C-alpha positions as CSV (number, residue, x, y, z in Angstrom):
1,M,-0.1,0.3,0.0
2,T,1.4,3.4,-1.1
3,T,2.4,5.9,2.0
4,I,0.7,9.2,1.4
5,R,2.1,12.0,2.8
6,H,0.3,14.8,3.6
7,D,3.2,17.2,4.7
8,L,4.3,18.5,1.0
9,S,1.5,20.9,0.2
10,A,3.3,23.7,2.2
11,K,6.6,23.2,-0.2
12,V,4.8,23.4,-3.5
13,Q,3.3,26.2,-5.3
14,V,0.4,24.5,-7.7
15,I,-0.2,26.8,-11.4
16,E,-3.5,25.3,-12.5
17,H,-2.6,26.8,-16.0
18,V,0.3,28.4,-18.2
19,W,-0.2,28.5,-21.8
20,V,3.1,27.1,-23.6
21,P,3.3,29.1,-27.0
22,M,4.5,26.8,-30.5
23,P,6.6,28.4,-32.8
24,D,3.5,27.8,-35.3
25,G,1.3,30.2,-32.9
26,I,-0.8,27.2,-31.2
27,R,-0.8,27.3,-27.4
28,L,-0.2,24.2,-25.4
29,S,-1.9,24.0,-21.9
30,A,0.2,23.4,-19.1
31,R,-0.1,22.7,-15.2
32,I,3.2,23.1,-12.9
33,W,4.4,22.5,-9.6
34,R,6.9,24.6,-8.3
35,P,9.2,24.0,-5.0
36,A,7.5,27.3,-3.1
37,G,9.8,30.1,-2.9
38,P,12.0,31.8,-5.3
39,G,14.9,30.1,-6.8
40,A,15.8,27.8,-10.0
41,H,14.9,24.4,-10.1
42,P,15.6,21.4,-12.8
43,A,12.5,20.8,-14.3
44,I,10.5,17.2,-15.2
45,L,8.1,17.1,-17.8
46,E,5.4,14.9,-18.8
47,Y,3.3,15.2,-22.2
48,L,0.3,13.3,-22.7
49,P,-2.9,13.6,-24.3
50,Y,-4.7,12.2,-21.7
51,R,-6.5,15.8,-20.4
52,K,-4.6,17.1,-17.7
53,R,-7.5,19.1,-16.3
54,D,-10.4,15.9,-15.9
55,G,-8.3,12.8,-17.1
56,T,-5.1,12.6,-15.3
57,R,-5.6,14.8,-12.8
58,T,-5.7,12.9,-9.4
59,R,-2.8,10.8,-10.3
60,D,-1.0,13.9,-11.7
61,Q,-1.0,15.3,-8.1
62,G,0.1,12.2,-6.6
63,I,3.2,12.3,-8.2
64,H,4.2,15.8,-9.4
65,M,3.9,17.3,-6.3
66,Y,5.6,14.8,-4.6
67,L,8.4,15.2,-7.1
68,A,8.0,19.2,-6.5
69,A,8.7,19.1,-2.7
70,H,11.7,17.1,-2.9
71,G,13.0,20.1,-5.6
72,Y,11.8,19.8,-9.0
73,A,9.6,21.8,-11.0
74,C,7.3,19.7,-13.0
75,I,5.4,20.0,-16.2
76,R,2.0,17.9,-17.2
77,L,1.5,19.2,-20.3
78,D,-1.7,18.6,-22.7
79,I,-0.6,17.2,-26.3
80,R,-2.1,19.4,-29.0
81,G,-5.7,19.4,-29.8
82,T,-6.4,17.3,-26.5
83,G,-7.2,18.2,-23.2
84,D,-6.4,22.0,-22.8
85,S,-4.3,22.6,-25.8
86,E,-4.8,24.5,-28.8
87,G,-5.1,23.1,-32.6
88,L,-5.9,19.4,-33.5
89,I,-4.6,15.8,-33.5
90,A,-4.4,13.8,-36.4
91,D,-2.4,10.6,-34.9
92,E,-0.6,9.1,-32.0
93,Y,3.3,9.7,-31.8
94,T,3.2,12.1,-35.0
95,L,6.6,14.1,-35.8
96,S,4.5,16.9,-34.8
97,E,4.0,16.0,-31.5
98,Q,7.5,15.4,-31.0
99,Q,9.0,19.2,-32.6
100,D,6.0,20.4,-30.2
101,G,8.1,18.5,-27.7
102,I,11.2,20.0,-28.5
103,A,9.6,23.8,-28.3
104,A,8.1,23.2,-24.8
105,I,11.2,22.1,-23.2
106,A,13.3,24.9,-24.7
107,W,10.3,27.1,-22.9
108,I,10.7,25.4,-20.0
109,A,14.5,25.8,-19.6
110,A,14.4,29.5,-20.2
111,Q,11.8,30.3,-17.5
112,D,12.8,32.1,-14.6
113,W,11.9,29.0,-12.1
114,C,14.0,26.7,-14.1
115,D,17.8,26.3,-14.0
116,G,18.0,25.1,-17.8
117,Q,17.9,21.6,-17.3
118,V,14.5,19.6,-18.5
119,A,14.1,15.8,-18.1
120,M,11.1,13.7,-19.1
121,I,8.7,11.2,-17.6
122,G,5.7,9.2,-18.6
123,I,4.2,5.8,-18.5
124,S,2.6,4.3,-21.9
125,W,2.5,7.2,-24.8
126,G,4.5,9.5,-22.2
127,G,6.9,7.2,-22.4
128,F,7.2,6.4,-25.9
129,N,7.5,10.5,-26.6
130,G,10.1,10.8,-23.8
131,L,12.0,8.0,-25.5
132,Q,11.7,10.0,-29.6
133,I,12.2,13.3,-27.9
134,A,15.9,12.4,-26.9
135,A,16.4,11.1,-30.5
136,L,16.2,14.1,-31.8
137,R,18.5,15.8,-28.8
138,P,16.6,18.6,-27.5
139,P,19.7,20.7,-26.2
140,A,18.0,21.5,-22.4
141,L,17.1,17.9,-22.3
142,R,19.1,15.6,-19.4
143,T,17.2,12.6,-19.0
144,V,14.4,10.4,-20.2
145,I,12.4,8.2,-17.6
146,T,10.2,5.3,-19.7
147,V,7.8,3.5,-18.4
148,G,5.4,0.6,-19.7
149,S,6.7,1.8,-23.3
150,T,8.5,0.4,-26.5
151,D,10.9,1.2,-28.5
152,D,9.3,-0.2,-31.8
153,R,6.2,1.1,-33.0
154,Y,5.1,-2.2,-35.4
155,A,6.2,-5.1,-33.4
156,T,5.5,-4.0,-29.9
157,D,2.8,-1.6,-29.6
158,V,-1.3,-2.6,-30.0
159,H,-0.9,-3.0,-33.6
160,Y,1.0,-5.8,-35.2
161,I,2.7,-8.1,-32.6
162,G,5.3,-10.6,-34.7
163,G,3.0,-9.5,-38.2
164,C,0.1,-10.8,-36.8
165,L,-2.9,-8.1,-36.1
166,S,-3.5,-6.9,-32.5
167,K,-6.8,-7.4,-31.1
168,D,-6.3,-3.8,-29.7
169,N,-5.6,-2.2,-33.0
170,F,-9.1,-1.4,-33.5
171,D,-10.1,-1.3,-30.0
172,W,-7.4,1.3,-29.0
173,S,-8.4,3.3,-31.8
174,A,-12.0,3.4,-30.8
175,T,-11.1,4.7,-27.5
176,M,-8.5,7.4,-28.5
177,L,-11.7,8.7,-30.6
178,A,-13.7,8.9,-27.8
179,S,-11.4,10.3,-25.9
180,N,-10.3,13.3,-28.7
181,D,-14.0,14.4,-29.1
182,L,-13.7,15.5,-25.2
183,P,-13.7,19.5,-25.2
184,P,-12.0,21.7,-23.2
185,D,-12.4,23.2,-20.1
186,P,-13.7,26.8,-20.2
187,A,-12.5,27.6,-16.9
188,I,-9.0,27.2,-18.7
189,V,-9.8,28.7,-22.5
190,G,-12.7,31.0,-21.8
191,A,-15.4,31.2,-24.6
192,A,-13.8,30.0,-27.1
193,W,-14.2,26.6,-25.6
194,R,-17.0,25.3,-28.1
195,D,-15.9,26.0,-31.1
196,M,-12.6,24.0,-30.1
197,W,-14.9,21.1,-29.4
198,L,-16.6,21.7,-32.8
199,A,-13.4,21.4,-34.4
200,R,-11.9,19.0,-32.8
201,A,-15.3,16.7,-33.4
202,R,-15.0,17.8,-37.5
203,A,-11.4,17.1,-37.7
204,N,-11.5,13.5,-35.3
205,T,-11.2,10.0,-37.3
206,P,-10.6,6.5,-36.5
207,W,-6.9,6.2,-36.5
208,A,-7.2,2.2,-37.2
209,H,-8.0,3.4,-40.4
210,V,-4.4,4.9,-40.5
211,W,-3.2,1.7,-39.3
212,F,-4.6,-0.8,-41.0
213,A,-3.0,1.1,-44.2
214,H,-0.3,0.3,-43.3
215,Q,0.4,-3.6,-42.4
216,R,3.8,-4.3,-42.7
217,R,6.6,-2.5,-41.0
218,D,7.2,0.2,-43.3
219,G,8.0,4.1,-43.1
220,Y,5.1,5.0,-41.3
221,W,5.9,2.9,-38.4
222,K,9.9,3.6,-38.4
223,Q,9.3,6.8,-37.6
224,G,9.0,7.3,-33.7
225,S,10.7,4.1,-33.3
226,V,14.1,4.5,-31.8
227,C,15.3,1.0,-32.5
228,E,16.1,2.3,-35.6
229,D,18.8,4.1,-34.7
230,F,19.6,3.8,-30.7
231,S,22.8,5.5,-31.1
232,R,20.3,9.2,-31.5
233,I,19.6,8.8,-28.0
234,A,22.8,10.2,-26.1
235,V,21.2,11.3,-22.7
236,P,20.7,8.4,-19.7
237,V,17.4,6.9,-20.1
238,Y,16.3,4.8,-17.0
239,A,13.6,2.1,-18.4
240,V,10.9,0.7,-16.3
241,S,8.2,-1.9,-17.0
242,G,6.1,-4.9,-15.2
243,W,6.4,-8.6,-16.7
244,A,2.2,-8.6,-16.8
245,D,2.7,-5.6,-19.4
246,N,3.8,-6.7,-22.7
247,Y,6.0,-3.3,-23.3
248,S,8.1,-5.1,-20.7
249,E,10.1,-6.9,-23.3
250,S,11.3,-3.4,-24.6
251,I,13.6,-3.5,-21.4
252,P,15.9,-5.7,-22.5
253,R,16.6,-4.4,-25.9
254,L,16.9,-0.8,-24.8
255,M,19.5,-2.3,-22.4
256,A,21.0,-4.1,-25.3
257,G,20.7,-1.3,-28.3
258,L,21.9,2.2,-26.0
259,S,25.2,3.3,-25.5
260,C,24.1,5.9,-23.2
261,P,24.3,5.7,-19.1
262,R,20.9,3.5,-18.6
263,R,19.3,1.3,-16.4
264,G,16.3,-1.2,-16.6
265,L,14.1,-2.4,-14.1
266,I,11.1,-4.9,-14.5
267,G,9.2,-6.0,-11.7
268,P,5.5,-7.9,-11.3
269,W,3.5,-5.3,-12.6
270,A,1.0,-4.6,-15.3
271,H,0.7,-1.6,-17.0
272,S,1.1,0.8,-13.8
273,Y,3.5,3.1,-11.7
274,P,5.3,0.8,-10.0
275,H,4.6,2.8,-7.1
276,D,0.9,2.3,-7.7
277,A,0.8,-1.0,-9.2
278,A,-2.2,-3.7,-8.2
279,V,0.5,-6.3,-8.3
280,A,2.3,-6.5,-5.3
281,P,5.4,-6.1,-4.6
282,A,5.1,-2.1,-5.3
283,I,8.2,-0.3,-4.6
284,G,9.1,3.1,-3.4
285,W,9.2,4.2,-7.0
286,L,9.0,8.2,-6.6
287,Q,12.2,7.8,-4.3
288,E,14.0,6.0,-7.5
289,V,12.9,9.0,-9.6
290,L,14.4,11.6,-7.0
291,R,17.5,8.8,-7.0
292,W,17.9,8.9,-10.6
293,C,17.1,12.5,-11.4
294,D,19.4,14.2,-8.3
295,H,22.2,11.7,-9.5
296,W,21.9,13.5,-13.0
297,M,20.7,16.8,-12.6
298,K,21.9,17.8,-9.5
299,G,25.4,16.0,-9.6
300,R,24.6,14.3,-6.2
301,D,26.1,10.4,-5.7
302,T,22.9,8.6,-5.3
303,G,24.2,5.1,-5.8
304,I,22.0,4.3,-8.4
305,M,24.7,3.6,-10.9
306,D,26.9,1.2,-9.2
307,E,24.0,-0.6,-9.3
308,P,23.4,-3.1,-11.9
309,L,22.2,-2.3,-15.5
310,L,19.2,-4.6,-15.1
311,R,17.4,-5.2,-12.0
312,V,13.9,-7.5,-12.6
313,W,11.8,-9.3,-10.3
314,M,12.8,-13.5,-10.7
315,Q,9.4,-15.0,-10.4
316,E,8.6,-17.9,-8.8
317,S,5.7,-20.6,-10.3
318,V,2.5,-20.2,-9.1
319,P,-0.9,-22.0,-10.4
320,P,-2.9,-20.6,-13.2
321,R,-5.2,-18.1,-12.1
322,T,-6.8,-15.5,-14.3
323,C,-5.8,-12.8,-11.3
324,Y,-3.0,-12.2,-8.8
325,A,-2.7,-9.7,-5.8
326,E,1.2,-11.0,-5.2
327,R,3.5,-12.5,-7.3
328,P,6.1,-14.1,-5.0
329,G,9.7,-14.2,-6.2
330,R,13.1,-12.1,-5.4
331,W,15.1,-9.2,-7.2
332,I,17.8,-10.0,-9.1
333,G,20.3,-8.0,-11.2
334,E,23.0,-8.1,-14.7
335,D,25.8,-5.8,-14.6
336,A,25.4,-6.4,-18.4
337,W,22.6,-6.8,-21.4
338,P,23.0,-9.5,-22.9
339,S,24.5,-11.3,-19.9
340,P,27.3,-13.5,-20.4
341,R,26.4,-15.4,-17.5
342,I,23.3,-16.5,-19.6
343,A,23.5,-19.8,-21.1
344,E,21.6,-21.3,-24.2
345,D,19.6,-24.4,-23.5
346,R,18.4,-26.1,-26.4
347,L,15.4,-28.4,-26.3
348,F,14.5,-30.0,-29.5
349,L,10.8,-30.9,-30.1
350,N,10.5,-34.9,-31.1
351,A,7.8,-36.9,-32.7
352,D,6.8,-38.7,-29.5
353,G,5.8,-35.2,-28.1
354,R,9.2,-34.9,-25.9
355,L,11.2,-31.8,-25.6
356,G,14.6,-32.9,-24.6
357,A,18.3,-32.1,-25.1
358,A,18.8,-35.0,-27.5
359,A,17.3,-34.5,-30.9
360,G,15.5,-37.5,-32.3
361,P,15.1,-38.5,-35.5
362,P,13.7,-36.2,-38.1
363,G,9.6,-36.7,-38.5
364,E,6.2,-34.1,-38.7
365,A,3.6,-33.3,-36.7
366,A,1.1,-31.5,-38.0
367,I,-1.8,-29.5,-36.4
368,C,-4.9,-27.4,-37.5
369,S,-6.2,-25.8,-34.5
370,P,-9.8,-25.0,-33.8
371,L,-11.2,-21.6,-33.2
372,W,-11.6,-21.7,-29.9
373,V,-7.5,-22.3,-29.2
374,G,-6.9,-18.6,-27.7
375,L,-10.2,-18.2,-25.2
376,A,-7.6,-18.9,-22.3
377,A,-5.2,-16.3,-22.9
378,G,-6.7,-13.4,-20.9
379,E,-5.8,-9.8,-21.4
380,I,-2.7,-8.9,-22.8
381,G,-1.6,-6.3,-20.1
382,R,-1.9,-2.7,-21.7
383,Y,-5.0,-1.4,-20.5
384,G,-4.8,0.2,-16.9
385,G,-3.3,-1.2,-13.5
386,D,-5.1,-4.6,-13.2
387,A,-4.0,-7.6,-15.5
388,D,-6.0,-10.0,-16.8
389,W,-3.9,-13.3,-16.7
390,P,-4.6,-16.5,-18.7
391,T,-6.3,-19.6,-17.1
392,D,-5.2,-22.9,-17.2
393,Q,-3.3,-23.7,-20.6
394,R,-5.0,-27.5,-20.7
395,E,-7.9,-25.9,-22.5
396,D,-6.2,-24.2,-25.5
397,D,-3.6,-27.3,-25.3
398,A,-5.9,-29.6,-26.1
399,G,-6.1,-28.1,-29.6
400,S,-2.4,-27.4,-30.0
401,L,0.8,-29.5,-30.8
402,V,3.0,-29.7,-27.3
403,F,6.5,-31.4,-26.7
404,T,6.8,-31.3,-22.7
405,T,10.1,-32.5,-21.0
406,A,10.0,-35.1,-18.2
407,P,9.9,-33.8,-14.6
408,L,12.8,-31.6,-14.3
409,A,15.6,-32.6,-11.8
410,A,16.8,-29.3,-10.5
411,R,15.6,-25.9,-10.3
412,T,15.8,-24.1,-13.7
413,E,15.4,-20.4,-13.6
414,I,15.5,-18.5,-17.0
415,L,15.8,-14.4,-17.8
416,G,15.4,-13.1,-21.0
417,A,13.5,-14.1,-24.2
418,P,12.9,-17.7,-25.2
419,R,12.8,-18.6,-28.9
420,L,11.6,-21.5,-31.0
421,E,13.5,-22.6,-34.1
422,L,10.6,-23.4,-36.4
423,H,11.1,-26.2,-39.4
424,F,7.7,-26.2,-41.1
425,A,5.7,-26.7,-44.0
426,C,2.0,-26.1,-44.8
427,D,-0.9,-26.0,-46.4
428,R,-2.4,-22.6,-47.2
429,P,-0.4,-19.2,-48.4
430,L,-1.3,-17.1,-45.7
431,A,-0.7,-18.7,-41.7
432,L,0.3,-17.3,-38.5
433,V,1.8,-19.3,-35.5
434,A,1.1,-18.7,-31.6
435,V,4.1,-20.3,-29.5
436,R,3.4,-20.4,-25.6
437,L,6.0,-21.5,-23.2
438,N,4.1,-22.9,-19.6
439,D,4.7,-24.4,-16.7
440,V,3.5,-27.9,-15.9
441,A,3.0,-28.3,-12.2
442,P,3.0,-32.4,-10.9
443,D,-0.9,-32.6,-10.8
444,G,-1.1,-31.9,-14.6
445,A,-1.8,-27.8,-14.1
446,S,-0.5,-25.9,-16.6
447,T,0.7,-21.9,-16.2
448,R,1.5,-19.7,-19.2
449,V,5.3,-18.6,-18.8
450,T,5.6,-16.0,-22.2
451,L,4.2,-15.8,-25.4
452,G,5.2,-15.3,-29.0
453,L,3.1,-14.9,-31.9
454,L,4.5,-14.9,-36.0
455,N,2.5,-14.0,-39.2
456,L,4.9,-17.0,-40.8
457,T,4.6,-14.4,-44.3
458,H,6.7,-12.5,-42.1
459,R,9.6,-15.2,-41.6
460,D,12.0,-13.3,-43.0
461,S,11.0,-9.3,-42.7
462,H,8.0,-7.6,-40.7
463,E,8.6,-4.9,-43.8
464,H,8.5,-7.5,-46.7
465,A,6.2,-10.3,-46.4
466,A,5.9,-13.6,-48.7
467,A,2.9,-15.6,-49.2
468,L,3.7,-19.4,-48.2
469,V,4.2,-22.0,-51.1
470,P,1.8,-25.0,-49.7
471,G,4.1,-27.9,-49.1
472,Q,7.0,-26.1,-49.4
473,R,9.3,-26.6,-46.1
474,Y,10.7,-23.5,-44.4
475,R,13.0,-21.9,-41.4
476,A,11.5,-19.3,-39.1
477,V,12.3,-17.9,-35.9
478,V,9.5,-17.5,-33.5
479,E,10.8,-14.8,-30.6
480,L,8.9,-15.2,-27.0
481,D,8.4,-12.2,-24.8
482,D,11.1,-11.9,-22.4
483,I,10.3,-13.2,-18.8
484,A,12.2,-13.7,-15.5
485,H,10.6,-17.4,-14.1
486,A,11.6,-20.4,-11.9
487,F,10.5,-23.7,-13.0
488,P,10.7,-25.6,-10.1
489,A,12.3,-29.3,-9.7
490,G,9.6,-31.9,-10.5
491,H,7.8,-29.6,-13.0
492,R,7.7,-30.2,-16.5
493,I,8.4,-27.0,-19.4
494,A,6.0,-27.4,-22.4
495,V,5.6,-25.7,-25.7
496,S,2.7,-25.3,-27.6
497,L,2.0,-24.5,-30.6
498,S,-1.1,-23.3,-32.4
499,T,-2.3,-22.1,-35.5
500,V,-4.8,-19.4,-34.2
501,Y,-4.5,-17.8,-30.9
502,W,-8.3,-15.9,-31.0
503,P,-9.0,-13.0,-29.9
504,I,-5.4,-12.0,-29.2
505,A,-4.7,-12.4,-32.8
506,W,-7.1,-11.6,-36.1
507,P,-7.6,-15.1,-37.6
508,S,-6.0,-15.7,-41.4
509,P,-8.5,-16.1,-44.0
510,E,-8.6,-19.5,-44.1
511,L,-7.7,-22.4,-41.4
512,A,-4.2,-23.4,-42.0
513,T,-2.8,-26.7,-41.1
514,L,0.9,-26.6,-39.6
515,T,3.3,-29.3,-40.4
516,V,6.4,-28.8,-37.9
517,V,9.6,-31.0,-38.8
518,T,10.2,-32.7,-35.5
519,G,14.1,-33.8,-34.2
520,D,15.0,-30.3,-36.3
521,S,12.8,-27.5,-34.5
522,A,14.2,-26.4,-31.0
523,L,13.0,-24.4,-28.1
524,V,15.8,-22.1,-27.1
525,L,15.6,-21.2,-23.4
526,P,18.0,-18.4,-21.7
527,V,18.9,-19.8,-18.6
528,R,20.3,-18.4,-16.0
529,P,22.6,-19.7,-13.3
530,P,22.4,-18.1,-9.5
531,R,24.4,-14.8,-8.5
532,A,25.4,-14.7,-5.3
533,E,25.3,-10.8,-5.4
534,D,21.8,-10.8,-5.7
535,A,21.1,-11.0,-1.6
536,A,22.9,-7.8,-1.1
537,L,21.1,-5.7,-3.5
538,R,19.9,-2.6,-2.4
539,P,16.0,-3.2,-1.0
540,F,13.6,-0.8,-2.5
541,D,11.9,2.2,-0.5
542,P,8.2,1.4,0.4
543,P,5.7,3.4,-1.9
544,E,5.0,7.2,-1.3
545,S,3.0,9.6,-3.1
546,A,1.4,13.0,-2.3
547,P,-2.2,13.3,-2.0
548,Q,-4.1,13.2,-4.9
549,T,-7.0,15.6,-5.7
550,P,-9.8,15.5,-4.1
551,H,-12.5,13.4,-6.0
552,E,-15.2,10.5,-5.7
553,V,-15.1,7.6,-7.6
554,R,-17.8,5.6,-8.3
555,V,-16.9,2.4,-10.1
556,A,-20.5,1.2,-12.4
557,E,-21.9,-2.0,-13.3
558,T,-21.0,-2.8,-16.7
559,A,-23.6,-4.7,-19.8
560,H,-20.6,-6.2,-20.9
561,P,-18.6,-7.9,-17.7
562,R,-15.3,-9.2,-18.4
563,R,-16.8,-12.6,-19.9
564,V,-16.0,-15.7,-22.4
565,T,-19.1,-17.6,-23.9
566,R,-19.1,-20.8,-25.6
567,D,-22.1,-21.8,-27.2
568,L,-20.9,-26.1,-28.0
569,L,-24.0,-26.1,-30.0
570,S,-23.4,-23.2,-32.6
571,G,-20.0,-23.4,-32.1
572,R,-20.4,-19.5,-31.5
573,M,-18.1,-18.1,-29.0
574,V,-18.0,-14.5,-27.5
575,V,-15.0,-12.7,-25.5
576,D,-15.9,-9.8,-23.4
577,F,-13.8,-7.2,-22.7
578,P,-15.2,-4.1,-20.9
579,R,-13.4,-0.6,-20.8
580,W,-13.3,2.3,-18.2
581,T,-16.9,2.6,-16.7
582,Y,-17.0,4.4,-14.0
583,A,-18.0,8.1,-12.9
584,C,-15.6,10.3,-11.2
585,T,-16.2,13.7,-9.4
586,M,-13.2,16.0,-9.2
587,T,-14.8,18.0,-6.2
588,D,-11.9,20.7,-6.5
589,I,-13.1,22.0,-10.2
590,G,-16.8,20.6,-10.3
591,V,-16.4,18.4,-13.3
592,T,-17.4,14.7,-12.9
593,A,-16.6,12.3,-15.8
594,T,-18.0,9.6,-16.6
595,S,-17.5,6.7,-18.7
596,A,-18.8,3.2,-20.0
597,G,-17.1,0.9,-23.1
598,F,-16.3,-2.4,-23.9
599,A,-14.8,-4.6,-26.9
600,R,-16.4,-7.7,-27.8
601,Y,-15.0,-10.3,-29.8
602,T,-17.0,-13.0,-31.8
603,I,-16.5,-16.0,-33.8
604,T,-17.8,-19.2,-35.0
605,D,-15.6,-22.3,-35.0
606,G,-14.6,-23.1,-38.5
607,D,-15.0,-20.1,-39.6
608,P,-12.4,-17.4,-39.4
609,L,-14.1,-14.8,-42.0
610,S,-16.8,-14.8,-39.0
611,A,-14.6,-12.9,-36.8
612,V,-16.1,-9.6,-35.7
613,L,-14.8,-7.1,-32.9
614,E,-17.5,-4.5,-31.9
615,T,-16.8,-1.7,-29.9
616,G,-18.9,1.0,-27.9
617,Y,-18.1,4.0,-25.7
618,D,-20.4,6.6,-24.2
619,V,-18.8,9.4,-22.4
620,A,-19.4,12.7,-20.9
621,L,-18.2,15.4,-18.9
622,V,-20.8,16.7,-16.7
623,R,-20.0,20.6,-16.0
624,P,-21.9,23.4,-14.4
625,D,-22.6,25.4,-17.7
626,A,-23.2,22.4,-19.9
627,T,-22.9,18.5,-20.1
628,C,-20.8,17.5,-23.1
629,G,-21.1,13.9,-24.7
630,H,-19.3,11.4,-26.8
631,R,-21.4,8.0,-28.2
632,S,-19.3,5.6,-30.7
633,T,-19.8,2.2,-32.1
634,G,-17.3,0.7,-34.1
635,R,-17.0,-3.2,-36.0
636,L,-14.2,-4.6,-37.6
637,S,-15.0,-7.9,-40.0
638,S,-13.2,-9.2,-42.8
639,D,-13.8,-11.1,-45.9
640,A,-10.7,-13.1,-47.5
641,T,-9.3,-9.9,-49.4
642,H,-10.2,-7.4,-47.3
643,F,-10.7,-5.8,-43.7
644,I,-14.2,-3.4,-42.9
645,L,-14.1,-0.9,-40.6
646,E,-17.4,0.9,-39.8
647,T,-17.5,3.2,-37.4
648,T,-20.4,5.7,-36.3
649,L,-19.8,9.0,-34.1
650,S,-22.2,11.1,-32.1
651,V,-21.3,14.2,-30.1
652,T,-23.9,15.9,-27.6
653,E,-24.5,18.9,-25.8
654,N,-26.6,18.9,-22.6
655,G,-28.6,15.5,-24.6
656,A,-29.0,16.8,-28.2
657,E,-27.1,15.8,-30.8
658,I,-24.7,18.7,-32.4
659,F,-22.5,16.6,-34.6
660,R,-23.0,13.4,-36.1
661,R,-20.4,11.3,-38.4
662,D,-20.5,7.7,-39.8
663,W,-17.4,5.7,-41.7
664,Q,-17.0,2.8,-43.6
665,E,-14.2,1.8,-45.2
666,R,-12.7,-1.2,-47.0
667,I,-9.0,-2.2,-46.5
668,P,-7.2,-5.0,-48.5
669,R,-5.2,-7.4,-46.6
670,D,-2.2,-7.1,-47.0
671,H,-0.5,-11.2,-45.9
672,V,-2.4,-10.6,-42.7
C-alpha cells in the first residue's frame, strides 16, 4: 500500500494553467508544480494526450507534487488538440508532436523558475514520446524516464504483434476516438471552448484507418521507433516496466541497444507506475525517480549508477489463475545485457511429444487448430493497472501441438527471450503460429509463462512479406516475450504451438494446417545461473506519494463484464472486455467524468471469416455550464481479401446531438 505524504502542499506552489507557446502560434496548456519560494530548479516534464484537467488529474497531483516537494519543477502538458491545448491531433506519435515537445522543453528551460535542465517522465504514451524526443536531442533535455513503453512501434505496441493483427489495434483506435472528442474546459480556455470542441469533432477520425493502411513495417512505423537507430539517444535513460505489461520486452532491448548511461527495471506489475501497482510487491518508485534525477541533474551521488544495469523480479512458479494480487519472487540483477552469464539451453521438439536435449529422428507433426484456441489467453496487459492473466493452458493445449520435458531434476531459472527455431511446412499461403511456453505442475495444471506470435508470411522480414508455397519447407524463428521465471524441480517445461490465437491475434483467412519438422525444430531457453550478489541488492523503499486531488469515484455496473462465452451447439464464441466504466467527480473543479465502454470479440468455430470485433463508448463531461458527450460504436470484420472498418459517431451537448459522422471503409488485407 502506498504511503501518502500529507506534509507536502506547503512546500509546493501549484499553478493550474499556463500557456506554452509553439512556433506556429498554437498554445499548449500546462499544469505546473514548483517548489515554494524563490529559486531555479531542474524541471520534469510529462507530455500526454489524456487530459490533465479531468483525465489524469488525481494521479498527476500524487506524482508531481511529491517530486516538486523534493526540489523539482514539474510540468504536465496536454498534447496539441487534446485536453485544454489548442490545435488538432491527427494520430499518435507524430513528428509534429515531437517537435512541439522540443519547443516545450526550450520554453521550460528558459523560465526563471527552471535552472535550464529538463527531464522527461511518462508511462505508456509519455514513455514513447520521451524516447522519441530524446532521439531528436533537444539541448536542454538531460534525461528520460520511460515506463511501460516501447522502442518499436510496429512489433511491440498495440498494432501488429509478430506481424499478426493485434486485438488492440481497432480497439485502441475506438478508445482514442472517444477521448479526442471531449472539449476543453471553459475555465481554462474561455469562451472559445465550444468552437474548439466542434473543430475537434469535425477533424476527429478513427486512427485505425491509418494503421490498417500500413500492415507491414514501413516508414510510417519506423518514424518514432527508436530501435531504428539507438545511437541517436545520448542522454541517460531509465527504462521501467512489469512482466504483466507486454511492453516489458522493450527493456532488455533498450539495455542492449543503447550506448548512453542507462538502467532497466522490470517488476511483477501490469501497465502501471511501480508505486501504484495492483500486483505486489509495489516499490518506492518516486524515491527511485529522485535518486535518478538527483544523480543526473543535481550532481549528487545517490548510488543508483553503482547498481546493476538491469534489475528484475524473478518470478516463482504459481498455479494458473486469472488474477494475482501478488507474484512471489525475488529481485535479481545483471551488470551487462545481454548477460554473458546466461546460457542457451536447446530443447528439441521430438516426434513422441517430448521436449529434450537430444534430437530424435526427423519426423512430422501436424496441427490445424480450432478457433477456440486462445479463449484461455486472458488480456494482454496494456489496459490499466489490473492484469488479466491466462487461465489453465490445458484448455488451449487441447487444440495445439504440445511438447513437454520430463520432470525437472533441479530448479531451472530463465531470464530473457526464449525462442522457437521452427522448421515447418503449411498447406495455405497465409498462416500464423502462436507459441506458448508453459510451466506444468506435477498435478498437470499448466501456467503460461510467456508467448510469441509470428505471421508466417513475415518469416524473413516484417517489411517484406512473402506468401507461403503450400508444402514447401521453411525455417522461421519465433521470439517469445522476455520473462524471468523459475521452474521448480519436479515441474515440466512445455511448448505449445497453435495456428490460431483468438482474440489476441486476428485469424488468417483460411484455417491452415501447420506441419512441424520434429527433430530439427528446437526451443531455446535463456538459462540464468544463481548470482550471489543478488542477496546484497539494495532494497527498495516502501511506496510513497503526495495526496491526490479531491475526488469521488463510483464504479458503475457494465453491460459487458469480463466474460468468455462458448456455445457448444452453434460453435459461436464471445469474448467480452469492459473498458473504463465509472463516474469520477473532481470536487475541487466541479467536473464529473463518466465513461462506459466495451470491446466484444465474436467468432464461430470453423469459420475464420466470421470474426467480428465490436466496440462501444459512451463518455461525458458533466460541468456546471454543460454536459458534453460522445457516443460511438465500431465494428471490424473481414472477408478473404479485405478488412471492413465501420464506425458511427455522435457528439452531444446537454443530451442533444450537435455533430454526427459515419465511416465505412474496405482496406485490402496485406498478407495478414
